[in-house]
ZAMI-457201 format. One line per 4 residues: their letters; for each residue x, y, z of N, C-alpha, C. Coordinates in steps of 0.1 Angstrom, whole numbers, plus 5000, padded with zeros to 4 digits. Layout:
<recs>
a> X/Y/Z/X/Y/Z/X/Y/Z; ...
</recs>
This chain:
<recs>
xxxx> 5008/4988/5000/5000/5000/5000/5009/5012/5000; 5006/5022/4992/5013/5034/4991/5007/5045/4999; 5014/5051/5009/5009/5062/5017/5008/5075/5009; 5001/5085/5014/5000/5097/5007/5014/5104/5005
xxxx> 5023/5104/5015/5036/5110/5013/5044/5102/5003; 5043/5089/5003/5051/5080/4993/5045/5083/4979; 5032/5084/4978/5025/5086/4965/5031/5098/4958; 5033/5109/4965/5038/5121/4959/5052/5120/4955
xxxx> 5060/5111/4962/5073/5108/4958/5074/5100/4945; 5065/5091/4943/5066/5082/4931/5060/5088/4919; 5051/5097/4920/5044/5102/4908/5045/5117/4907; 5046/5122/4895/5047/5137/4892/5033/5143/4894
xxxx> 5033/5156/4896/5020/5163/4897/5011/5161/4886; 5016/5160/4873/5008/5158/4861/5003/5144/4862; 5011/5134/4865/5006/5120/4866/4995/5119/4877; 4997/5125/4888/4987/5124/4899/4974/5130/4894
xxxx> 4975/5141/4887/4962/5147/4882/4955/5138/4873; 4962/5132/4863/4956/5123/4854/4950/5111/4861; 4958/5105/4869/4954/5093/4876/4941/5096/4885; 4942/5107/4892/4930/5111/4901/4918/5113/4893
xxxx> 4919/5120/4882/4907/5123/4873/4901/5110/4867; 4910/5102/4863/4906/5089/4857/4899/5080/4867; 4905/5078/4879/4900/5070/4889/4886/5075/4893; 4885/5088/4894/4872/5094/4898/4861/5091/4887
xxxx> 4865/5091/4874/4856/5089/4863/4851/5074/4863; 4859/5065/4868/4855/5051/4867/4851/5046/4881; 4849/5055/4890/4844/5051/4903/4854/5044/4913; 4867/5047/4911/4877/5042/4919/4885/5053/4926
xxxx> 4879/5064/4929/4886/5075/4935/4892/5072/4949; 4886/5062/4956/4891/5058/4969/4904/5050/4968; 4907/5046/4956/4919/5038/4953/4932/5046/4950; 4931/5059/4950/4942/5067/4946/4955/5064/4953
xxxx> 4954/5062/4966/4967/5060/4974/4970/5045/4977; 4963/5036/4970/4966/5022/4972/4969/5015/4959; 4968/5022/4948/4971/5015/4935/4986/5012/4934; 4989/5002/4927/5003/4999/4923/5003/4991/4910
xxxx> 5013/4990/4903/5013/4984/4890/5014/4969/4891; 5003/4962/4895/5002/4948/4896/4989/4943/4889; 4988/4930/4888/4976/4924/4881/4963/4928/4888; 4962/4928/4901/4950/4932/4908/4945/4945/4904
xxxx> 4954/4955/4903/4950/4969/4899/4946/4969/4885; 4953/4962/4876/4950/4961/4862/4936/4956/4860; 4933/4945/4866/4920/4938/4865/4909/4947/4870; 4911/4953/4882/4901/4962/4888/4898/4974/4879
xxxx> 4909/4980/4873/4907/4991/4864/4899/4988/4852; 4902/4976/4846/4896/4972/4833/4881/4971/4835; 4876/4964/4845/4862/4962/4846/4855/4975/4851; 4862/4982/4859/4856/4995/4863/4854/5005/4852
xxxx> 4864/5005/4843/4864/5013/4831/4852/5009/4822; 4850/4996/4820/4840/4992/4811/4826/4993/4816; 4825/4995/4829/4812/4997/4835/4809/5012/4837; 4819/5020/4834/4817/5035/4836/4818/5043/4823
xxxx> 4826/5038/4814/4828/5046/4801/4823/5038/4790; 4812/5043/4783/4806/5036/4772/4814/5037/4759; 4813/5026/4751/4818/5027/4737/4808/5035/4730; 4812/5045/4723/4803/5053/4715/4810/5060/4703
xxxx> 4803/5061/4692/4809/5068/4680/4801/5079/4675; 4795/5087/4685/4787/5099/4681/4795/5108/4673; 4807/5111/4677/4816/5121/4669/4819/5116/4655; 4820/5103/4654/4823/5097/4640/4811/5099/4631
xxxx> 4799/5096/4636/4787/5097/4627/4784/5112/4625; 4789/5121/4634/4788/5135/4632/4799/5141/4623; 4806/5132/4616/4817/5136/4607/4828/5144/4613; 4830/5142/4626/4842/5149/4632/4854/5140/4631
xxxx> 4866/5147/4630/4878/5140/4630/4882/5137/4645; 4886/5125/4647/4888/5120/4661/4903/5123/4665; 4904/5131/4675/4918/5135/4681/4921/5124/4691; 4934/5120/4691/4939/5111/4701/4949/5117/4710
xxxx> 4950/5130/4710/4960/5137/4719/4955/5136/4733; 4964/5134/4743/4959/5132/4756/4951/5143/4762; 4954/5156/4759/4945/5167/4765/4931/5166/4759; 4930/5162/4746/4916/5161/4740/4909/5149/4746
xxxx> 4916/5138/4749/4910/5126/4755/4905/5129/4769; 4913/5136/4776/4909/5140/4790/4897/5149/4790; 4897/5159/4781/4886/5168/4780/4873/5161/4776; 4874/5152/4767/4861/5145/4762/4857/5134/4772
xxxx> 4865/5125/4776/4861/5114/4784/4860/5117/4799; 4870/5124/4804/4871/5126/4818/4863/5138/4823; 4863/5149/4815/4857/5161/4819/4842/5163/4813; 4840/5158/4801/4827/5160/4794/4818/5148/4796
xxxx> 4822/5138/4803/4813/5126/4806/4809/5119/4793; 4818/5118/4784/4816/5111/4771/4823/5097/4771; 4820/5090/4761/4828/5077/4758/4837/5080/4746; 4839/5069/4738/4847/5071/4726/4849/5057/4720
xxxx> 4856/5056/4709/4859/5043/4703/4873/5039/4707; 4878/5029/4700/4890/5022/4706/4902/5031/4707; 4905/5039/4696/4917/5047/4697/4916/5058/4708; 4905/5062/4712/4903/5071/4722/4904/5065/4736
xxxx> 4896/5054/4738/4895/5048/4751/4908/5041/4755; 4913/5032/4746/4925/5025/4748/4937/5035/4749; 4936/5046/4741/4947/5056/4741/4947/5062/4755; 4936/5066/4760/4936/5072/4774/4941/5062/4784
xxxx> 4936/5050/4783/4940/5040/4793/4955/5037/4792; 4960/5037/4781/4975/5035/4779/4982/5045/4787; 4978/5058/4786/4985/5069/4793/4983/5068/4808; 4971/5063/4812/4969/5062/4827/4977/5051/4832
xxxx> 4978/5039/4826/4986/5028/4831/5000/5032/4831; 5005/5039/4821/5019/5043/4821/5022/5053/4833; 5012/5062/4836/5014/5071/4847/5015/5063/4860; 5007/5052/4861/5007/5045/4874/5020/5037/4875
xxxx> 5027/5034/4864/5039/5027/4865/5040/5014/4858; 5029/5010/4851/5029/4998/4843/5038/4999/4831; 5044/4988/4826/5051/4988/4814/5041/4984/4803; 5038/4993/4794/5028/4992/4784/5033/4995/4770
xxxx> 5026/4990/4760/5028/4994/4746/5015/4992/4738; 5013/5001/4729/5001/5000/4720/5004/4990/4709; 4993/4983/4705/4994/4974/4694/4983/4976/4685; 4985/4974/4672/4975/4975/4662/4969/4962/4659
xxxx> 4956/4962/4655/4949/4949/4654/4941/4948/4641; 4940/4936/4636/4931/4933/4624/4919/4927/4630; 4907/4933/4628/4895/4927/4633/4891/4915/4624; 4888/4904/4631/4883/4892/4624/4869/4888/4628
xxxx> 4863/4895/4637/4849/4892/4641/4840/4893/4629; 4832/4882/4627/4822/4881/4616/4828/4883/4602; 4841/4879/4601/4848/4879/4588/4851/4865/4584; 4849/4862/4571/4853/4848/4566/4868/4848/4565
xxxx> 4873/4836/4564/4888/4834/4565/4895/4839/4552; 4887/4841/4541/4894/4845/4529/4893/4860/4527; 4888/4867/4537/4887/4882/4536/4899/4888/4544; 4907/4897/4538/4917/4904/4545/4912/4916/4552
xxxx> 4917/4920/4563/4912/4932/4570/4924/4941/4574; 4922/4954/4573/4933/4963/4577/4934/4965/4592; 4944/4972/4596/4946/4975/4610/4937/4987/4614; 4925/4983/4620/4916/4994/4623/4912/4994/4638
xxxx> 4920/4987/4646/4917/4986/4660/4930/4987/4668; 4929/4991/4680/4940/4993/4689/4938/4986/4702; 4948/4980/4708/4948/4974/4721/4961/4978/4728; 4962/4972/4740/4974/4974/4749/4980/4961/4753
xxxx> 4993/4960/4753/5000/4949/4759/5007/4954/4771; 5004/4948/4783/5010/4951/4796/5019/4941/4801; 5031/4944/4804/5041/4934/4809/5042/4936/4824; 5040/4925/4831/5040/4924/4846/5052/4916/4850
xxxx> 5060/4921/4859/5072/4913/4864/5067/4904/4875; 5070/4891/4873/5067/4881/4883/5079/4877/4891; 5090/4880/4886/5103/4878/4893/5113/4886/4886; 5126/4886/4891/5137/4893/4885/5139/4889/4870
xxxx> 5136/4877/4867/5139/4872/4854/5127/4868/4846; 5115/4869/4851/5103/4864/4844/5092/4875/4844; 5087/4877/4833/5075/4886/4831/5064/4879/4824; 5052/4883/4826/5040/4879/4819/5034/4890/4812
xxxx> 5030/4888/4799/5024/4898/4791/5009/4896/4790; 5001/4906/4792/4987/4906/4792/4982/4915/4781; 4971/4911/4775/4964/4920/4764/4952/4926/4771; 4951/4939/4769/4940/4947/4775/4933/4955/4764
xxxx> 4920/4954/4764/4911/4961/4754/4898/4964/4760; 4895/4977/4762/4883/4982/4769/4873/4987/4759; 4876/4986/4746/4867/4993/4736/4866/4986/4723; 4863/4973/4723/4860/4965/4711/4845/4964/4709
xxxx> 4839/4976/4707/4824/4976/4706/4818/4970/4718; 4809/4961/4717/4803/4954/4728/4808/4941/4731; 4821/4938/4726/4826/4924/4727/4839/4923/4735; 4843/4934/4741/4856/4934/4749/4855/4924/4761
xxxx> 4865/4917/4763/4866/4908/4774/4868/4917/4787; 4862/4913/4798/4863/4921/4810/4875/4919/4818; 4884/4910/4814/4896/4907/4821/4908/4908/4812; 4920/4912/4817/4932/4911/4809/4934/4897/4805
xxxx> 4938/4895/4792/4941/4882/4786/4956/4879/4786; 4959/4868/4793/4973/4864/4793/4978/4859/4779; 4989/4864/4775/4995/4860/4762/5003/4847/4764; 5002/4838/4754/5010/4826/4755/5025/4829/4755
xxxx> 5033/4822/4763/5048/4823/4762/5052/4816/4749; 5065/4819/4745/5071/4811/4734/5071/4796/4738; 5066/4788/4729/5065/4774/4732/5051/4770/4736; 5043/4779/4740/5029/4777/4743/5020/4781/4731
xxxx> 5010/4773/4729/5001/4777/4717/4989/4784/4722; 4983/4782/4733/4971/4787/4737/4970/4790/4752; 4964/4801/4756/4960/4804/4770/4945/4807/4770; 4937/4800/4778/4923/4802/4778/4919/4807/4792
xxxx> 4909/4816/4793/4905/4821/4806/4890/4821/4807; 4885/4818/4818/4870/4818/4821/4866/4832/4826; 4856/4837/4820/4851/4851/4824/4836/4850/4826; 4830/4861/4830/4816/4862/4831/4809/4860/4818
xxxx> 4816/4863/4807/4810/4861/4794/4814/4848/4787; 4819/4839/4795/4824/4826/4789/4839/4826/4787; 4844/4816/4779/4858/4814/4777/4863/4823/4766; 4874/4830/4769/4882/4837/4759/4896/4831/4759
xxxx> 4902/4831/4747/4915/4825/4746/4924/4833/4736; 4937/4833/4739/4946/4839/4730/4955/4827/4724; 4955/4826/4711/4962/4815/4704/4974/4821/4696; 4986/4815/4698/4997/4819/4690/4998/4813/4677
xxxx> 5001/4821/4667/5002/4817/4653/5014/4808/4651; 5011/4795/4646/5022/4786/4644/5032/4790/4633; 5027/4798/4623/5036/4802/4612/5043/4815/4614; 5038/4823/4624/5044/4836/4627/5043/4837/4642
xxxx> 5053/4834/4650/5052/4833/4664/5050/4846/4671; 5051/4858/4664/5048/4871/4669/5034/4875/4668; 5026/4866/4661/5012/4869/4659/5003/4861/4668; 4992/4868/4673/4982/4861/4682/4968/4863/4676
xxxx> 4959/4854/4679/4945/4855/4676/4937/4854/4689; 4929/4864/4691/4920/4863/4703/4907/4857/4699; 4902/4848/4706/4889/4841/4703/4880/4840/4715; 4867/4838/4711/4857/4837/4721/4850/4824/4719
xxxx> 4847/4816/4729/4841/4803/4728/4826/4804/4729; 4819/4802/4717/4805/4804/4716/4799/4792/4710; 4789/4786/4717/4781/4775/4712/4790/4764/4708; 4801/4761/4716/4809/4750/4713/4820/4752/4702
xxxx> 4821/4765/4698/4830/4768/4687/4839/4780/4691; 4852/4780/4688/4860/4791/4690/4859/4801/4678; 4854/4813/4681/4851/4823/4671/4862/4834/4672; 4868/4837/4660/4879/4848/4660/4873/4861/4663
xxxx> 4880/4869/4671/4877/4883/4674/4887/4892/4666; 4899/4890/4668/4909/4898/4661/4923/4891/4662; 4932/4896/4653/4946/4892/4652/4955/4904/4655; 4966/4901/4662/4975/4912/4665/4989/4907/4668
xxxx> 4999/4915/4667/5012/4912/4671/5015/4919/4684; 5025/4914/4692/5029/4921/4704/5040/4931/4701; 5043/4934/4689/5052/4944/4685/5046/4958/4688; 5053/4967/4693/5048/4981/4696/5045/4988/4684
xxxx> 5033/4994/4683/5028/5002/4672/5035/5016/4672; 5039/5020/4661/5044/5034/4660/5033/5044/4660; 5036/5056/4666/5026/5066/4667/5021/5070/4653; 5029/5071/4643/5025/5074/4630/5015/5064/4624
xxxx> 5017/5051/4627/5008/5041/4622/4995/5042/4630; 4995/5045/4643/4983/5046/4650/4974/5058/4645; 4981/5069/4641/4974/5081/4635/4968/5077/4622; 4974/5070/4614/4969/5066/4601/4957/5057/4603
xxxx> 4958/5047/4612/4946/5038/4614/4934/5045/4620; 4937/5054/4629/4926/5062/4635/4920/5071/4624; 4928/5077/4616/4922/5086/4605/4913/5078/4596; 4918/5066/4592/4910/5057/4583/4897/5053/4590
xxxx> 4898/5050/4603/4886/5045/4610/4875/5055/4612; 4879/5068/4612/4868/5078/4614/4865/5086/4601; 4871/5082/4590/4868/5090/4578/4864/5081/4566; 4870/5069/4565/4868/5060/4553/4853/5056/4552
xxxx> 4847/5057/4540/4833/5054/4539/4829/5039/4543; 4839/5030/4541/4836/5016/4544/4841/5012/4557; 4846/5022/4565/4851/5019/4579/4839/5015/4587; 4841/5006/4597/4830/5000/4605/4822/5010/4612
xxxx> 4828/5020/4618/4821/5029/4626/4816/5042/4619; 4819/5043/4607/4815/5055/4599/4800/5053/4594; 4796/5041/4592/4783/5038/4586/4772/5035/4595; 4774/5036/4608/4763/5033/4617/4766/5039/4631
xxxx> 4755/5042/4638/4756/5046/4652/4757/5034/4661; 4767/5033/4669/4768/5022/4678/4773/5026/4692; 4765/5022/4702/4769/5025/4716/4767/5013/4724; 4777/5010/4734/4776/4999/4742/4782/5002/4756
xxxx> 4775/4995/4766/4780/4997/4779/4776/4985/4788; 4784/4981/4797/4781/4971/4807/4774/4978/4819; 4762/4974/4822/4754/4979/4833/4750/4967/4842; 4756/4967/4854/4754/4955/4862/4761/4943/4856
xxxx> 4754/4933/4853/4760/4921/4846/4755/4920/4831; 4747/4930/4827/4742/4930/4813/4750/4940/4804; 4750/4936/4791/4756/4945/4781/4745/4952/4773; 4745/4965/4773/4734/4972/4766/4740/4978/4753
xxxx> 4733/4976/4742/4738/4980/4729/4727/4988/4722; 4731/4999/4715/4722/5006/4706/4729/5006/4693; 4722/5001/4683/4727/5001/4669/4717/5007/4660; 4719/5019/4656/4710/5027/4648/4696/5028/4654
xxxx> 4687/5020/4650/4673/5021/4656/4670/5009/4664; 4680/5001/4668/4677/4989/4676/4684/4989/4690; 4677/4985/4700/4682/4985/4714/4682/4970/4718; 4694/4966/4723/4696/4952/4727/4702/4951/4741
xxxx> 4697/4943/4749/4702/4940/4762/4706/4925/4762; 4719/4923/4763/4724/4909/4764/4727/4905/4778; 4720/4895/4783/4721/4892/4797/4733/4883/4799; 4737/4881/4812/4749/4873/4815/4747/4859/4812
xxxx> 4735/4854/4811/4733/4840/4808/4733/4837/4793; 4735/4847/4784/4736/4846/4770/4723/4849/4763; 4712/4851/4770/4700/4855/4764/4700/4869/4761; 4691/4873/4752/4691/4888/4747/4677/4892/4745
xxxx> 4675/4905/4748/4662/4911/4745/4664/4923/4735; 4657/4923/4724/4659/4933/4714/4646/4941/4713; 4646/4953/4709/4634/4961/4705/4638/4972/4696; 4629/4975/4687/4630/4986/4678/4627/4999/4684
xxxx> 4636/5008/4683/4633/5022/4688/4623/5029/4679; 4616/5038/4684/4605/5045/4677/4609/5058/4670; 4620/5064/4675/4623/5077/4669/4638/5080/4673; 4644/5090/4666/4658/5094/4670/4658/5101/4683
xxxx> 4647/5107/4687/4646/5113/4700/4647/5103/4711; 4641/5091/4709/4642/5080/4718/4656/5075/4719; 4664/5075/4708/4678/5071/4709/4685/5081/4718; 4684/5094/4716/4691/5103/4724/4687/5102/4739
xxxx> 4674/5099/4741/4669/5098/4755/4677/5086/4762; 4678/5075/4755/4685/5063/4760/4700/5066/4763; 4706/5073/4753/4720/5077/4755/4722/5085/4767; 4713/5094/4770/4716/5103/4782/4711/5096/4795
xxxx> 4700/5088/4795/4695/5083/4807/4700/5069/4811; 4701/5060/4801/4705/5046/4804/4720/5045/4803; 4725/5049/4792/4740/5048/4789/4748/5058/4797; 4742/5070/4800/4748/5080/4809/4757/5089/4802
xxxx> 4755/5092/4789/4764/5101/4782/4758/5115/4783; 4767/5125/4785/4763/5139/4784/4764/5142/4769; 4752/5144/4763/4752/5146/4749/4759/5159/4745; 4766/5159/4734/4773/5171/4729/4762/5181/4724
xxxx> 4765/5194/4727/4756/5204/4721/4758/5205/4706; 4748/5212/4700/4750/5214/4685/4762/5222/4682; 4766/5231/4691/4778/5239/4689/4791/5230/4690; 4790/5220/4699/4801/5211/4700/4802/5201/4688
xxxx> 4790/5198/4682/4790/5190/4670/4798/5197/4659; 4797/5211/4658/4806/5219/4650/4803/5218/4635; 4790/5218/4631/4786/5218/4617/4773/5225/4616; 4768/5226/4604/4755/5233/4601/4744/5224/4605
xxxx> 4747/5211/4608/4736/5201/4611/4736/5199/4626; 4725/5195/4632/4724/5193/4646/4727/5178/4649; 4730/5175/4662/4732/5161/4666/4720/5153/4663; 4708/5158/4665/4695/5151/4662/4695/5147/4647
xxxx> 4699/5156/4638/4699/5153/4624/4708/5142/4620; 4720/5142/4626/4729/5131/4624/4724/5117/4629; 4718/5118/4641/4712/5105/4646/4700/5101/4638; 4692/5110/4633/4681/5107/4624/4686/5099/4611
xxxx> 4697/5104/4606/4703/5098/4594/4706/5083/4596; 4713/5080/4608/4716/5066/4611/4704/5058/4615; 4694/5065/4622/4682/5058/4626/4674/5053/4614; 4674/5061/4603/4666/5057/4591/4672/5045/4584
xxxx> 4685/5042/4587/4691/5031/4580/4687/5017/4586; 4682/5017/4598/4679/5005/4605/4692/4998/4609; 4690/4987/4617/4702/4979/4622/4707/4970/4611; 4720/4971/4607/4725/4962/4597/4724/4947/4601
xxxx> 4719/4939/4592/4717/4924/4596/4731/4917/4597; 4741/4923/4591/4754/4916/4591/4763/4921/4602; 4758/4930/4611/4767/4936/4621/4771/4925/4631; 4762/4916/4635/4766/4906/4644/4765/4892/4637
xxxx> 4773/4883/4640/4772/4869/4635/4760/4862/4642; 4755/4852/4636/4743/4845/4642/4747/4839/4656; 4760/4836/4658/4764/4830/4671/4764/4839/4682; 4764/4852/4678/4766/4862/4689/4754/4863/4699
xxxx> 4742/4863/4693/4730/4862/4702/4726/4847/4703; 4729/4841/4714/4727/4827/4715/4712/4823/4717; 4705/4832/4723/4690/4829/4726/4684/4842/4727; 4672/4844/4721/4665/4857/4722/4652/4855/4729
x> 4648/4865/4736/4635/4865/4743/4625/4873/4734
</recs>
């Protein structure tokens, strides 16, 4: 346990400010003087983050360019009570973990969810590899991702060591596993065990991504017409043990037992109401949207498209009510 006086010795004033603001945002403000860079802290932060900060792409559908600079991420997520997509949320978390004292590096990811094996995918997702020292000579690497839409694992995923092919972990959402590629030992595939089948989520290397490559991937993800988050409104948050999703005009609650309840929303106004009351987002003002169109008009555009039938694979919703 770190005392108040020791805490000020270990961390700079800037780091303390960032850590304090972040812990307050995720409901862990009482942990400020007891955190340390170990697995227990990492696990606690990951689940608290996912229960407090929603995945949302409001700015993307409003045609805004997504900034990943730390001051902009702090202003949006910590001060303005917003969420964000992967480059924002994992980017913020990367900086927080680094400030706490974790050894971290960003990694770029090829999304494989709901993709056939013959389809190539670009690097459009970002995650974090965290190295934890278990002894003087031995470290364990964990993969952390708090913003993979509504599919992020709630626990850090242990990466297989060289010579190991697979590490599987039991979570509240079932089994997740990280598989090492036999043909390229630096590549991993994260999978989710659904209905007796391992389903690919994404592929990644544990090589550190360069800042310039992260910037290009983020730019593509928020501007390219065929990018996943440009063509639909999607919001997700864990509330209690349930996962709540809003996809254009559809609202889905996936329960912890794998069952799901879906309903069609009646208007874009109802979408905005859910975002502010259930998801807990402070909606941006029309001035913050920064265009001649209002937030309601942008949401109306996505609402009219309906929920894409190809967005989730059939295995994702195991049973519906």
